[in-house]
C-alpha positions as CSV (number, residue, x, y, z in Angstrom):
1,M,168.5,-91.5,48.2
2,A,169.8,-88.1,49.5
3,Y,167.3,-86.4,47.2
4,H,164.3,-88.0,49.0
5,T,165.6,-88.2,52.5
6,M,167.4,-84.8,52.9
7,Y,166.7,-82.4,50.0
8,L,162.9,-82.7,49.6
9,P,162.0,-82.6,53.3
10,K,164.1,-79.5,53.8
11,L,162.5,-77.7,50.9
12,Y,158.9,-78.9,51.5
13,Y,158.9,-78.2,55.3
14,R,158.2,-74.5,54.7
15,A,156.4,-74.8,51.4
16,S,152.9,-74.1,52.7
17,V,153.9,-70.8,54.5
18,V,156.2,-69.1,51.9
19,S,155.2,-67.7,48.6
20,F,158.1,-67.7,46.2
21,T,157.5,-66.7,42.6
22,S,158.3,-69.3,39.9
23,E,161.5,-67.5,39.1
24,Q,162.6,-67.6,42.8
25,C,161.7,-71.3,43.0
26,W,163.9,-71.8,39.9
27,E,166.8,-70.0,41.5
28,V,166.5,-72.0,44.7
29,Q,166.5,-75.4,43.0
30,N,168.5,-74.9,39.9
31,K,172.0,-75.7,41.3
32,A,170.7,-78.7,43.3
33,I,168.8,-80.1,40.4
34,R,171.9,-79.9,38.2
35,A,173.9,-81.7,40.9
36,F,171.3,-84.4,41.3
37,L,171.1,-84.9,37.5
38,S,174.9,-85.3,37.3
39,A,174.9,-87.7,40.2
40,L,172.1,-89.8,38.6
41,G,174.1,-89.9,35.3
42,Y,171.8,-87.5,33.3
43,N,172.9,-84.5,31.4
44,P,172.4,-81.5,33.7
45,N,171.2,-79.4,30.8
46,M,168.4,-81.7,29.8
47,P,165.0,-80.0,29.4
48,R,163.2,-79.5,32.7
49,S,160.0,-80.9,31.3
50,L,161.8,-84.2,31.2
51,V,163.4,-83.7,34.6
52,F,160.1,-83.1,36.3
53,A,158.1,-85.7,34.3
54,P,157.1,-88.9,36.1
55,D,159.5,-91.7,35.6
56,D,156.8,-94.1,34.4
57,L,156.3,-91.7,31.5
58,G,160.0,-91.6,30.6
59,G,161.0,-88.6,32.8
60,V,163.5,-88.4,35.6
61,G,160.7,-88.0,38.2
62,L,162.2,-85.1,40.2
63,T,159.8,-82.7,41.8
64,S,159.4,-79.0,41.1
65,I,159.5,-76.7,44.1
66,D,157.0,-74.4,42.4
67,T,154.5,-77.1,41.9
68,E,154.9,-78.6,45.4
69,Q,154.6,-75.1,46.9
70,G,151.3,-74.6,45.1
71,V,150.0,-78.0,46.2
72,K,150.9,-77.3,49.8
73,H,149.1,-73.9,49.6
74,V,145.9,-75.5,48.3
75,Q,146.1,-78.2,51.0
76,A,146.7,-75.6,53.7
77,L,143.8,-73.4,52.4
78,I,141.3,-76.3,52.5
79,R,142.5,-77.6,55.8
80,H,142.3,-74.2,57.5
81,V,139.0,-73.2,56.0
82,R,137.4,-76.4,57.3
83,D,138.9,-75.7,60.7
84,D,136.6,-73.9,63.1
85,A,139.5,-73.0,65.5
86,T,141.5,-69.8,65.4
87,V,143.0,-70.1,62.0
88,G,139.8,-71.0,60.1
89,P,138.0,-67.7,60.7
90,L,141.1,-65.7,60.1
91,M,141.6,-67.5,56.8
92,S,138.0,-66.7,55.9
93,I,138.6,-63.0,56.6
94,L,141.7,-63.1,54.4
95,L,139.7,-64.7,51.5
96,R,136.9,-62.2,51.8
97,T,139.4,-59.3,51.8
98,S,141.1,-60.8,48.7
99,Q,137.7,-61.1,47.0
100,L,137.0,-57.4,47.7
101,I,140.4,-56.3,46.6
102,S,140.0,-58.2,43.4
103,G,137.1,-56.0,42.4
104,F,135.3,-59.0,40.8
105,T,131.8,-60.3,41.6
106,Q,132.9,-63.7,40.4
107,D,134.4,-66.0,42.9
108,I,138.2,-65.7,42.5
109,F,138.7,-69.5,43.3
110,L,136.0,-70.6,40.8
111,Y,137.5,-68.5,38.1
112,P,141.3,-68.7,38.6
113,H,141.9,-67.5,35.0
114,L,140.9,-63.9,35.9
115,D,144.0,-61.8,35.8
116,L,144.6,-60.6,39.3
117,R,148.4,-60.1,39.2
118,F,147.9,-56.6,40.7
119,M,146.9,-58.2,44.0
120,S,150.5,-58.9,44.8
121,E,150.8,-55.1,45.4
122,F,148.3,-55.7,48.3
123,K,150.4,-58.5,49.9
124,Q,148.1,-61.1,48.6
125,K,150.9,-63.3,47.1
126,W,149.7,-66.4,48.9
127,V,146.2,-66.1,47.3
128,C,147.8,-65.4,43.9
129,K,150.0,-68.5,44.2
130,I,146.9,-70.7,44.9
131,R,145.1,-69.2,41.9
132,D,148.1,-69.7,39.7
133,I,148.3,-73.4,40.6
134,L,144.6,-73.8,40.0
135,A,144.7,-72.0,36.6
136,S,147.7,-74.1,35.5
137,A,145.9,-77.3,36.5
138,G,142.5,-76.2,35.1
139,A,141.1,-76.6,38.6
140,Q,138.7,-74.7,40.9
141,I,138.1,-74.6,44.6
142,H,134.5,-74.3,45.7
143,L,134.2,-72.9,49.2
144,S,130.7,-73.3,50.6
145,D,130.7,-70.1,52.6
146,H,132.9,-67.9,50.5
147,W,131.6,-64.4,50.2
148,T,131.4,-62.6,46.9
149,P,130.1,-59.0,46.5
150,S,126.8,-58.5,44.9
151,L,125.5,-55.6,42.9
152,N,122.7,-53.6,44.7
153,W,120.9,-52.0,41.8
154,E,119.9,-53.0,38.3
155,Y,122.5,-51.0,36.4
156,D,125.4,-51.3,38.9
157,H,128.7,-52.6,37.5
158,S,131.9,-54.0,38.8
159,L,134.7,-51.7,37.7
160,M,137.1,-54.6,37.0
161,E,134.5,-56.5,35.0
162,F,133.3,-53.5,33.1
163,F,136.6,-52.2,31.8
164,P,138.7,-55.3,30.8
165,G,140.4,-54.4,27.5
166,S,139.0,-50.9,27.5
167,V,141.5,-49.4,29.8
168,S,145.2,-50.3,29.5
169,Q,145.6,-51.0,33.2
170,P,142.2,-51.2,35.0
171,E,143.8,-52.6,38.1
172,S,145.7,-49.3,38.6
173,L,142.4,-47.4,38.3
174,H,140.7,-49.7,40.8
175,S,143.4,-49.4,43.4
176,L,144.0,-45.7,42.7
177,I,140.4,-44.5,43.2
178,G,139.4,-47.2,45.7
179,V,136.1,-47.9,43.9
180,V,134.9,-51.4,43.3
181,F,131.4,-50.8,41.9
182,F,129.8,-47.9,40.2
183,A,126.2,-47.0,39.3
184,G,125.4,-46.7,35.6
185,N,122.4,-46.6,33.4
186,N,121.1,-48.7,30.6
187,S,123.1,-46.8,28.0
188,F,126.3,-48.5,29.0
């Protein structure tokens, strides 16, 4: 009872506005989960896949902060982008900036599997968290007015799309020289 009436509301109240890493979420909830498992008569060392599995599938049915935080972020993104008040346009600016920082011409919410971990250097942790939850669920978000950069000329290339695997850390090159696109020729 205390789990649903006191613990979860306190944790989820701020879930849409904070961006904890999976490790930080684990640190926050680990002691509480162990205490709840003991109180429920379960072994506190049981695998977490069983702890967070739905009870109708044989699990304990507890909720992961990491998962709930990701769900709240996705809900907040969709709610704010649909809103034409103050927050909606600001959110659109954040998303366009994130798209530009990514260096990709592909929509970063339609292709959440693209590796953009370097974006956390640019204080884009909220966007990264949304993309992580989308990738883990095999989901996408299609935003009707989301901007993606386009190449201007026939042989232009996106730096990030041109060098994956060729350079050990293309994200360092992208952020270091501040170049998103470059002009090439047909010999590339």
